[in-house]
C-alpha positions as CSV (number, residue, x, y, z in Angstrom):
1,X,1.5,11.7,20.1
2,X,1.4,9.6,23.4
3,X,2.5,6.0,23.1
4,X,-1.0,4.8,24.2
5,X,-2.4,6.3,21.0
6,X,-0.4,3.9,18.9
7,X,-2.5,0.9,19.9
8,X,-4.7,-0.3,17.1
9,X,-8.1,0.6,18.6
10,X,-7.8,3.9,20.4
11,X,-10.8,6.0,21.3
12,X,-12.2,8.2,18.6
13,X,-11.5,11.9,19.3
14,X,-14.3,14.2,18.2
15,X,-12.0,17.3,18.3
16,X,-9.5,16.0,15.7
17,X,-11.0,12.9,13.9
18,X,-13.4,12.7,11.0
19,X,-16.5,10.6,10.8
20,X,-17.8,10.1,7.3
21,X,-16.2,10.9,4.0
22,X,-13.0,12.8,3.1
23,X,-12.5,13.5,-0.6
24,X,-9.5,15.5,-1.8
25,X,-6.4,15.4,-3.9
26,X,-4.2,15.2,-0.8
27,X,-6.0,13.9,2.3
28,X,-4.1,14.2,5.5
29,X,-6.0,13.6,8.7
30,X,-5.1,12.3,12.2
31,X,-8.0,9.9,12.4
32,X,-10.9,8.9,10.2
33,X,-13.8,6.5,10.6
34,X,-15.3,6.1,7.1
35,X,-14.1,6.7,3.6
36,X,-10.9,8.5,2.6
37,X,-10.6,9.0,-1.2
38,X,-8.0,11.0,-3.1
39,X,-4.8,10.9,-5.0
40,X,-2.8,10.6,-1.8
41,X,-4.4,9.6,1.6
42,X,-2.5,9.7,4.9
43,X,-3.8,9.1,8.4
44,X,-2.5,8.2,11.8
45,X,-5.5,6.0,12.4
46,X,-8.1,4.8,9.9
47,X,-11.1,2.6,10.4
48,X,-12.8,2.1,7.1
49,X,-11.6,2.4,3.5
50,X,-8.8,4.3,1.8
51,X,-9.0,4.6,-2.0
52,X,-6.2,6.5,-3.8
53,X,-3.0,6.2,-5.8
54,X,-1.0,6.2,-2.6
55,X,-2.4,5.2,0.8
56,X,-0.5,5.6,4.1
57,X,-1.8,4.8,7.5
58,X,0.0,4.2,10.8
59,X,-2.9,2.0,11.9
60,X,-5.8,0.8,9.7
61,X,-8.7,-1.4,10.5
62,X,-10.3,-1.8,7.1
63,X,-9.3,-1.8,3.4
64,X,-6.7,0.0,1.4
65,X,-7.1,0.1,-2.4
66,X,-4.5,1.9,-4.5
67,X,-1.3,1.7,-6.5
68,X,0.9,1.9,-3.4
69,X,-0.4,0.9,0.1
70,X,1.5,1.2,3.3
71,X,0.5,0.6,6.9
72,X,2.4,0.3,10.2
73,X,-0.3,-1.9,11.7
74,X,-2.9,-3.4,9.3
75,X,-6.1,-5.3,10.3
76,X,-7.9,-5.9,7.0
77,X,-7.1,-6.1,3.3
78,X,-4.7,-4.3,1.0
79,X,-5.3,-4.3,-2.8
80,X,-2.8,-2.6,-5.1
81,X,0.3,-2.8,-7.2
82,X,2.6,-2.6,-4.1
83,X,1.3,-3.5,-0.7
84,X,3.4,-3.0,2.4
85,X,2.5,-3.7,6.1
86,X,4.6,-4.0,9.2
87,X,2.4,-5.9,11.6
88,X,-1.1,-7.0,12.1
89,X,-3.5,-9.5,10.7
90,X,-4.1,-8.9,7.0
91,X,-4.4,-10.1,3.5
92,X,-2.5,-8.4,0.7
93,X,-3.3,-8.8,-3.0
94,X,-0.9,-7.1,-5.4
95,X,1.9,-7.4,-7.9
96,X,4.4,-7.1,-5.0
97,X,3.5,-7.7,-1.3
98,X,5.9,-6.8,1.5
99,X,5.7,-7.7,5.1
100,X,8.1,-6.2,7.7
101,X,8.9,-8.9,10.3
102,X,11.8,-10.3,12.3
103,X,12.8,-12.9,9.7
104,X,15.0,-13.1,6.6
105,X,14.0,-10.5,3.8
106,X,13.2,-13.2,1.3
107,X,10.4,-14.6,3.5
108,X,8.8,-11.1,3.6
109,X,8.4,-10.6,-0.1
110,X,5.9,-12.4,-2.4
111,X,4.2,-11.8,-5.7
112,X,0.4,-11.6,-5.9
113,X,-0.7,-12.7,-2.3
114,X,0.7,-12.0,1.1
115,X,-0.8,-12.4,4.6
116,X,-0.1,-12.2,8.3
117,X,-2.1,-13.7,11.2
118,X,-0.9,-11.6,14.2
119,X,-3.4,-10.6,16.8
120,X,-4.4,-7.0,17.7
121,X,-2.6,-7.4,21.0
122,X,0.8,-7.9,19.4
């Protein structure tokens, strides 16, 4: 994947991306604009909602609801037991919230609520 595709708001590609709803036990798509629902959801780029036991997105602009949520770049809300995000602007609500940043580890972990206010240009 070209490096320019890793920016948070790349162009939607009709040949590989899904618009609408994807429901399955194991959802794996390159990009989705809509709802992704299943036991496990994985996408490179997601704009919308991921609902499942395990949600993984390289970049998400929307909401992740599940037991375990992970995002490389999050712009929205994560709700679950374990919420983990690397960068972005987000709110995390969960038993354990993890933020990956350039600071001591104990500042990146918190119970119940976590947040980050980075801009989309970061």
